[in-house]
GULUMZA-845742 format. One record per residue: x, y, z of N, C-alpha, C in turn. Coordinates in pm, whole numbers, plus 50000, padded with zeros to 5 digits. Last residue first. Layout:
N
XYZXYZXYZ
...
END
This chain:
473
734873795714048735783788514136737203787814082
733503828714008733833815413954734893809014042
733193852014145731973845414095732253831914031
734053873014401734563862214317733373853614275
732873906514402732723892714444733433883414347
733163939414512733613929414414733483915614477
730613962814586731533952314633731893943314517
729343994514681729693985014575730723975214630
726664012914820727854004714841728093995714722
725724047014815725444033214780726764025514789
724834074715026725794066614950725234052814923
724654106715177723974096015108724994087815029
726244127315258726104116115350725344104415288
725984145715058727314140015080727274128115175
723384154915079723704145114974725044138414998
721754157815385722904162115305723294151215206
719664146615524719554160715486720684165515395
718234115115433719304122915495719304137115439
716464098515311715914110215380716974118615449
717824076915216717184085715116716654098615178
718534064015455719544071315379718924080915278
716404068815734716704061815610717614070415525
717384072116068717044079315945717384070915823
718294060316300716924057616260716484064716133
720944063516346720064073216410718604071316370
722944048716220722464044516350721574054216422
723704054215963724474060416071723914057916209
722044041115778723494040315765724244044515891
719494024015738719864033215847721384032815856
718244020815405719164016915511719364028015614
716834026315181716054023215301716934019915421
718894030814992717934041315023717154039015151
720894015814887720894017715032719854027715079
721333992714653720454004014678720334005114830
724653981414569723423981014647722643994014637
726363964914305726053977314376724733975714449
729183944414215727763946314235727533958714321
731613932513998731273943214091729763945214095
733233900813983732233910213931731903920314040
735983880013888735303888613985734343898113916
737213846713854736683859013794735883866713897
738303822313930738593834114012738103847213953
738753808913606738683806713750739043819613825
736803817013327738073818813397737893816813547
734393817713214735133805113197736463805613270
733373842513238732923832613335733553818913315
734863872013223734873859313151734553848213250
732543894813388733873889813350733753877213266
730243919713327730383905213341731793901113298
729433948813526729803942013402730063927313432
727723956013746728333965813656728703959713522
724573948813866725873943013835726483951513725
722393960814121723023962613990724333954813982
721253955614373720413960914266721073960814129
720843943914690721673942214571720843945214447
720133967114940719573956914851720443956014727
721253973815277721213976015134720693964115056
723463964615549722333972015492722413972815340
724553930215587724833944515579723643951715517
723593904815558723713910015694724013924915696
723563892715314722413901315346722503907115487
725643882515041725443885415183724293895115206
724473859214799725013872414827724703876014972
725463826714687724563835414761725263848714784
726523817914353726763820414495725593828014555
725643806814112727063808114138727363810014285
723263786813955723573794814073725073794814098
722443790013623723213782113719723583791213836
719383790013425720543796113488721193786913590
718543768213150718263773713281719543779713343
717833772512805718783769112910718373775713042
716113782412621715923768412660716863764012771
716953808612568715703806312641715503791912687
720243817812628719393809012546718123805712623
721793830012808720973838512723720063830812632
723193814912988723713815412851722983825612764
724013826113318723033821513219723623823213080
724543825913675725023827413537723983821613443
723423843813964723313832713870724033836113740
723433851314303723963854814172723973842414085
720943861214544721883851614486722323856514349
719423869214855719893873214723720883862714674
716643869115091717853863515028718143869614891
715703897615299715393886415209716653881515139
716473920215437716503907415507716253895515415
716233943315292717463941315367717533927915439
713703945915159714913942315087716073937715175
710733941915161711643941615276713023936915232
709173939214936709753952414961710753952315077
709583909914723709043917414837709803930414859
710783894714537709833904714487709383914014598
714273889114614712843887314639712023898114570
716713883514352716273887614485714793885814498
719593879214153718273874314191717943878614333
721333890613890721173893014033719743889314068
722883872413644721583876913693721663878713844
725093874513374724943873613519723573879213554
725933857813068725053866313149725253863913297
727803859612780727703853212910726943862813002
728423870012529727053865812559726983856612681
730843881412502730783867212469729403861312498
730513906512604730583905312458730513890812412
728173900612878729413905612819729413903112668
725163912213047725953902712969727233909112923
722873913413323723943919713245724693908913169
720173921913527720713912213432721723919613344
718563924113849719363929913740719863918513652
716543910913970716843924314019717803931513926
714103887113913715233894313854715363908213917
713313865714199713013872314072714223880514028
713233832614349713573846814346713263852514208
712893805814330711803813414388712073828314396
715223797814198714973793514334713883801414405
715013806413942715983813114028715723809714174
714263795213644714233790213781715373796613860
712553816013414713823810813466713673806513611
710843819313120710683817113263711913809813315
710213841812867711193832412919710993831413070
707873846912596708393849612730709283838412780
708593853012260708113843012356708703845812493
708523888812201708813875012168708253865712273
706613917312100707223908812203707433894612152
706753951912008706363938111979707173929012070
705603985112073706483973812101705883960712056
705044010111829704514001511933705393989211949
707484035311774706754023811723706264015211838
709024057211829707704056611890706854045311837
711604057411732710534062111643709144062211706
713364049411939713794059511840712624065611765
711974030512088712464042712153712814053512051
711174011611891710244016411994710704029812048
713444005011751712414013011683711424018911783
714753990611954715424001611885714414010811819
713043970312026713233981412120713943993212055
711723948011918712023959811835712303972111920
711153928212098711893924511978712253936411888
711523922512421710983933212336711773932312206
710953893612608711753899912503710953910812429
710663891112949709853893112828710713900012724
711243868913214711853877813116710903878912997
710593860313549710053862913416710913872813337
711173832613766711423846413726711063848313580
708633810713904709833813613827709963828513797
707543804214247707353806314104708653810314036
707763802514516708493792614438708303794014289
704513814314572705833811614630706513800414552
703093826614264702993819214390704413817214443
702363833813988702513843114100702243836314232
704353810413788703133817413828703363825613955
706183838113793705413830413695705443815513733
705953869113977706553856113951705633848513855
705503902313824705133890713905706103879013889
708463915913966707133910513988706343912213859
710813920213840710853917313983709523911214027
711663910213514710613914313608710953910513752
713523922613251713543913713366712593918713474
713333922912910712853929913028712793919913142
715773919812665715023912712767714623922412879
715603931812331716073933612468715163925812563
716623932912005715793925412100716403926612239
718563947611871717163952011864716233944811961
720963936811857720953951111888719533956611888
722183904711963721153913411906721373927911946
723783885112082724093889311946723133899211886
721313876312312722623873012255722763877512110
719423905812403719523891612374720873888712308
720263931412641719993926712505720183911612494
718493939912943719713935912873719343930312736
717223950213247717193952513102718533948413043
715173947913541716333944113462716133947013315
712843954813666714093959313728715323955513647
709393962013669710553958313589711823963513655
706473950713808707633958913836708833953713757
703543943213942704103946013810705253955713830
702383915814152702453929814110703023931313970
702233892314283701413893614163701383908014112
703913897214493704193885414412703403885414282
704663932214487703913920914539704173909114446
705413959414424706313949314480705523939014560
703283976214344704093969214244704953957914300
699953975014456701333977914492702243969914399
697103987314312697973975614317699403980014348
695664010714277695714004914411696623992914424
694754003613948694814013514054694754006614190
696693977213794695423983613829695633993713941
698803962113720698943976513700697683984213738
698033936313767699243941213834699443956113821
695903933013594695633933613738696823939513813
697393932713358696313942513376695993944113524
699133911013389699663924513384698593935213406
698913883013421698133892013504698603906413503
700053864813255700853869613367700143880113452
697943858313075698803847813131699553852413255
695763869212943696163874213077697043864113151
695583859212684694803853012790695173857412931
696993874812511697453861112532696823855012657
696023899912520695813892512394696233877912407
697013907412767695573905212750695293896912627
699693910512699699313900012793697813897012785
699513932512522700053919612476699623908312567
698563952312695697763948212579698213934612527
700733954112873699403950212922698533945212807
702763962712699702883950012771701523945012820
701803987712617702023977212518702083963412584
701834001412859700563999212790700683988012689
704614001812905703713995012999702383991812932
705424017912694705834003912697704963995912795
705044044812642703874036012638704234021112647
706994064512602706224064612725705044055112729
710324069212502709034063012471708264061312601
712934090512367712224083612474710884078412424
716384097112269714934097712250714274090012362
719084110412370718684104412244717204106212218
721344133412523720004127512514719734121912374
724674124012602723724133212540722404125912521
727474121712815726184116312772725354127312709
730934115512813729854125312805728594118312757
733974106512969732664102512917731684114212920
736434110113075736044119312968734684115912907
736924089513245736624102413305736154112613203
735804065813003736414068713132735964082113189
735294080412675735364069312770735944074312902
733154095112418734324094112503734254082112595
729664095212442730844100512371732024100012466
726644078512419727914079512491728994084812397
723294088812435724444085612351725724088112429
720484074212591721534084312591722664079412500
716924068612586718304065312549719214077312567
714184055712785714874066112709716314061712680
710954047912884712224042212840712904053112758
708514051613135709424058013040710624049113012
706574051513335706364043713214707254049113102
706994069913526707574056713549707424047613427
705504092513451706944092313425707584078613442
702774085713541703184084513401704694084413380
701784066413796702564078513772703194077213634
699174052313978699814053413847700514066913835
699644039414307699134049914219699894050014086
700504023514513699594017714415699004027814318
702404033914668701044034914720700014029414621
704704031914521704584023214639703184023514700
703424034614181704314038314289704004029714412
703244009113921702694019614005703714023714109
705914003013673704843999513766704254011613836
708094009113523706844007013451705664003913543
710584016213609710044003513660708753999513590
712324028913317711664030213446711104016813488
715404022113152713974020013167713514022913308
717724031712907717344032513048715834030513059
720304023112688718864023212711718614023112862
722964038812535722504032512658720994034212666
725044035812252723724039412305723424031612432
727174027812107727334040112183726014044912244
726503993812148727284003812076727494016112162
724263991912399724563985712271725263996312187
723533986512742724283993912640724453985512515
720883990812972721653981912884722323990312777
719143991613285719923998213180720663987713099
716533998113525717323989313440718033997113332
715244017313677715574004613741716453995513655
714084049213752714994041413667715424028813740
711854065713808712074053313881712934043913796
711474090313716711164079513622711214066013693
710124116213920711084105413899710564095113800
708734144813744708844135513856709804124313820
708624158313511708994166213629709134157513753
709544153413173708984148113297709464156713412
710694156212913709474163412953708774156313068
713074148212830712024138012827710654144212856
714474171512871714434165812737713284155912724
714164174613146713574184613057713464179212915
715614152313241714174153813268713514163413171
718224144613233717554147013105716034148513122
721034152013398719614150413423718864154513296
724254141213499723354145413391721914143113436
727524147113639726124143113650725344148313531
730844136813731729914143513639728504138713668
731964124713942732764135213878731964142713773
730384117514258730464116314112731304127514055
732434111614556731354118114483731484115814333
733684079814681733564094214671732434098714583
736104053814638734954059314708734904074314690
737104038514337737374048514440736084052914507
736584023414117737534017814214737774026914333
734934037113943734394025114008735324019214112
734234069613938735404060913931735024048414010
731014077813802731924074813913733164067513865
728424098313701729644091613656730604090213774
724904095513717726144099913780727324091613731
721774109213637722774099013605724124104213652
718704116813788720104120613770720944108313740
716114114913857716454111913718717904115213685
715554097414169715684109514089715984105313946
715354072814277714664083614348714784097014276
716924054414151715474053014134714674063414212
719674063113956719084064214088717574063114072
722534049813777721214056013785720674054713926
725904055213690724954049013783723654056913784
728514046913483727394056113500726344048813582
731994041713561730634036913540729654048513552
735444034813477734354043813519733004037713484
737664022313370737444021313513736334030213565
737594024813096738604032313170738424032013319
734004022013040735414020313009736324028613097
731474023413130731804032113017733304032112988
728944001713251730374004313236730624013013114
726114011013427726654007313297728124011113292
723534002913660724864008013632725354002613498
720804010013879721304004313754722664010513726
720364020614129719414010814079719854004113949
721114037314430721614031814304720724020514258
720404055914638719424047014576719864041814440
721844075814749721814063214824721004052514752
724204099814637722924093014618722974079914693
726604109014718725754118214643724374112814617
729054082314672728294092114749727504101414656
729784049714673729494060414577728564070414645
732304031014823731034038114845730904049514746
733593997314805733724011814786732334017914802
735223967214903734053975914907734433990514883
737193949714956736583948914823735413958514807
737813953815219738863956415120738313956414978
735493945315355735793959615342736863962815238
733773921415380734673923915268735023938715250
730983934815564731793923715517732643928015397
731323966915730730633957115647731563945515617
730803990415998731673981215924730823971215847
728544018515957729104007016026730013998815935
729414052515869728544040815867729284028915929
729864084515994730504071615972729474060515975
730154118315907729254107315939729934094215903
731064151715990731484138315949730454127915996
731614183315901730534175015956730714160815902
734124204415988733814193615896732784184615963
734664238716024734034226716078733724216915966
737694257716054736504253915981735944241116043
739744284616183739154271316187737974270016091
742944300316239741594300716184741064286516181
745514319816409744824307516370743484310516304
748814331916486747444334416442746824321616385
751464332116560750504325916649749064327516608
753154341316370752654351216462751614345516557
751954319416113753004326616182752394337616267
749104297416177750054304616095751154311116177
747224269016180748034277716265749114284116178
743974257916122745244261816061745934271516155
741844231516214742514243916253743794245916174
738694218216219739964217816146740634231516162
736634200416419737174213816401738554212616337
734064178716333735514180016350735934194416323
731284164316466731774176616403733244178016436
729984131716400730794140816480731134153116398
727864102716413728184115916361729144123116456
728264066916353727634078716410728114091616345
730324039216438729194044516362728624056916431
733834045016508732534039016536731474045816451
736134054816394736274045616506734964038416536
737364062816070736224061616162736504051316270
739754083915981739604069616006738524067916112
739914108615736739394104915867739274089815874
742114131915577741434119015580741014116015723
742964158715373742534154615506741754141615495
745574173615202744564163115197744244158615339
746114208315113746444196215187745304186215172
747424234914935746344225214940746834212515009
749764248914964748524256214989747334246715000
751834222615100751574234415020750284241315058
752204198715222752804210515285752514223415211
750604167215307750924178215216751464190115293
747894154915513749144153215439749334164915343
746394147815812746514158015708747874156415643
744074127015978745424129015926745384139215814
742264119116258742314128016143743764129916102
742324105816490741904098116373741934106316246
742824123716687743964115416644743624107016522
740344133516746741234141816663742424133716611
738084105316704738854114816783739764123116692
735074096216596736374099316537737084109516626
733244084916779733094082916635734414085316564
734114092717026733904078417006733734075116858
734154120217023735424113317003735244098316983
732364143316905732074129916953733274121016924
733494166916827732324167716914731904154216968
736904173316837735864164316786734704164916882
739544195916752738424192216838737494182716765
741574200316574741784204916712740664200716806
743334186316314742044186616381742284190316527
745644208316141745314196516221743904197816274
748264223915974746844220815974746614208016053
750574251315963750244237716003748734236016009
752694270115751751404268415815751174253815850
754934271815602755114273315746753814271315822
754194271415340754784259315395754984259815544
753484297115279752414287715308752944274815369
755144323315431755314312115340754274301515376
753294353515490753934341215536754064331215423
751834375015405753114377715470753864365415513
748714359515456749484370415396750744373115477
748164325915424748364336615521749224347415458
746094297015354746944308215312747104317715430
744784265015244745174274715346746064285515286
742434240115184743224250715121743484261615225
741964206415188742024218115276742944228415211
739874181915056740984191115032740864203115125
739064150815198738684164715179739944172915152
738294117215082739074127115155738554141115123
736584085515112736784098815051737604107915142
738454054915180737364064215204737634077815139
740114032115140739954042215036738774051415055
738324009215329739544011215251739254022015147
736854009515660736834011215514738234012615456
736354007415930737123996815864737243998215715
733434025815907734344018915998735044007615922
733344051215660732834038615713733884032315803
732204084715584733194074015585732544061315639
731324115615440730914102515488732074092715480
731124150315506731914139015460731384126215522
730704184215439730064171915486730804160215424
732134203515320731914205315463731164193515525
734764202115088733434197315127733294199315277
737064215915073736404212614946735004207014969
737474242915300737354228515278736624226015147
739824268515390738584264215326738644249215302
741314294615573741174280215554739834277415489
743754319815639742464315715583742474300615562
745284338315911745254327515811743834325215759
745654373215923744964361615981744904350615875
748984384315824747534384815826746944372815898
751794398815970751164386515925749654387915932
752524422316091752504422315945751924409415887
752674417816357751504425116310751394425016158
755124406216363753954397916388752694404716335
756664429316316756694418316219755474409416235
756104444116546755734449916416755684439016309
757144427216733755724430016735755264435616601
759804428816652759114416016647757604417916647
760344456016697760424450816560759654437716547
760034456416971759134464516890759114459516745
762114439417038760744435917073759744443616989
764264454116944763994441016885762554436716914
764064476517112763934478316968763584465216899
764524465117357763244471617332762994473017183
767134456517311766074446817338764714452817314
768414481117275768414471417165767284461317183
768024492117526767434498817410767334489317292
769544474217672768114475717699767414482117582
772024478717563771404465617546769904466317570
772374505417645772374502017502771694488717476
772314502317917771304510617854771174507417706
774544486317943773234481217984772114489117920
776494504217854776264491717781774894486017814
776304523418049775994527017911775684514717827
777184509018266775814514218266775374517718125
779784504818185778894493418203777434497818198
780654531618184780694523618061779724511818068
780314538518448779564545718347779474537718218
782194521018555780784520218595779884527018493
784554530218440784074516818408782604515218441
784674555318556784534554218411784014540518369
784994548618821783784555918783783554554818633
787474537018807786324528718844785024535418802
788934559618744788864548518648787674539518677
788584574418972788084579818845787924568618741
789844558419151788414560719168787804565719039
792434560519051791754547419052790254549119064
792884587719092792904582418955792174569018947
792774588819364791774596119287791674590819145
795004573819419793684569219464792594576019384
796894590019309796694576419255795344571119294
796704612419467796394613619326796094599819265
797624602519706796234607119696795784607919550
800224597319626799354586119664797904590219654
801204622419583801154612919472800214601319502
END
């Protein structure tokens, strides 16, 4: 019986050993099966996809409201909310390290923003990580301009660096002209970034070269745009620059649409003939002669356009050059075109009123704008071409030829760019009134590499700067 008991115990132990071994085999098989299933599941996830709404982006050191980029991601077999997006590499961390890149949102579309650390360029690798450990990347080419004064009041309009005239179209939007092309661009005036609409009426006007748009004025639903009327920078006559044309405005704000009206190509000729008939008082014939550079004290260059008080037919042409007389300390010149409506609409020869000479402290007109109450603001600057170092000032004026303008403030010149446009005029009888001005940054070295903005290889890196200034005490 004892031997039997021992045998029974041994048998029981053997059964337990077999059972344990069976369990281990079962667990091993289960683990192998789970691993195979996991691998099969991972294999079922596709490679993530990633796209950027723009592959070139411009920002500024210390900027407020810089443009952002939309990042769109997806992965087959995975919930898009499980995907993560981040910058994984920066080619120049001194300009923007990966920690300076923030991505918000959890859906298929995320928003990417960059906080510039220094002026310059960097390539940012944007990486999406999906399920199964799978990834994909895109490169964002980023350029940062230097810090400027009043960054909280500053915005940047990208897509062009040569803003030269601007017109308010309501709802917080403006149409901006460019003196290096014939493209008109619609911007949200409170937000940095690209235009939301563009128009080019070159074919309607029948020009293939730049008009050199420098001035604009709105009356009712019509905007008048004028070229500089002068020679090019080499002193050569270029017919498209002698163009004034109109566009009709439909809608307001983001829904603004422009359509072509009509054009006139002989205003320069009319001005020269008028000045000759009045004893060559302002030297327009000499200022437009072959070889004459327009941006000289005795040159010929129009940069401002605005209607006379209460008028829909008389418009003031504001001259950058010549001064009157054409000597240091001379006065700024306005010439009233008394029938500009008929000139552009019907091709009628222009007629002119008594010229107006304004004391702007030896500066000339770079832009002129009025409000419905016939209060004017004049951006005053030098006739010279070295825009980024010469003085600028802002003046108020009544529009009455017998009244002289009143200096409101100097404009800063330490930052790149030439003050070229005032968007609209606030109530100048109100204390603390603010006006938005725009620079032409075409000659500016925005990114510290010696390249003028107008020559940058990517439109997204080109930009003009706008700043709000307090203009009344």
